[in-house]
N, C-alpha and C positions, 0 to 999 in steps of 0.2 A: 466290472466296471464301476465308476462311479455313479452312482442312481442321480445324482442330485444333477451333473453334468447331462447325462442323454436324457432327463427330463428337458433341460436346459435348450438342449440341441433340438429338439423335438419339436419344444415351442415355438424357436426362430425358423423353422421349417417351416411347422402349418402357416406362421403369419405370414412370411415372404409368399408361400404357397397363395395365401387367403387373397393381400395384397396384386399380386399379379392377376387371378383371375376377377375381382373386383374390377380393374383398371380397364383391362385387355384380355377380355374370355377368350378371344382367339389365337391370338400367342401364347399364351396358358394352354389353348388343347394343344396346338402343335409343337409344346415344350413335352408334355406331358405322352403323345405319341411320340417324339424323338427318345426320350428315356424309356418308355419302355422297347423300343426299337434296340438298346444299347443291352437295355437288360437280357434282352431273349438273344441278342453278339453275343452276349460274353457269357451265357448259359450256352449256347449253342459251343463255342469254343471250349470250353473249360469240358463237354460229355468229348467231342472231338478229342482233346487231349490225353483224356482218361481210356477215352477206348484205343486210341495208338498206345500207349503208356502199358495195359495191359496185353496186348495182342504182343509185342515186344516182348513183354518178361514171360508169355505162357509158352509163345511161340520159337522166340532165343532168333528170334532176326538179326 
């Protein structure tokens, strides 16, 4: 990836998160909780899918 583009995206995300935190800390905290919950749900889905895939692959169901 282009390092300059990644740096710009990271800076924009940090600025947006910082402004949200300064303006409304309660909503910022809720947004972080929702994002964390979404990431955990996505990881759980990936692990579940991989488990099913490998069970099917090795057990021939």
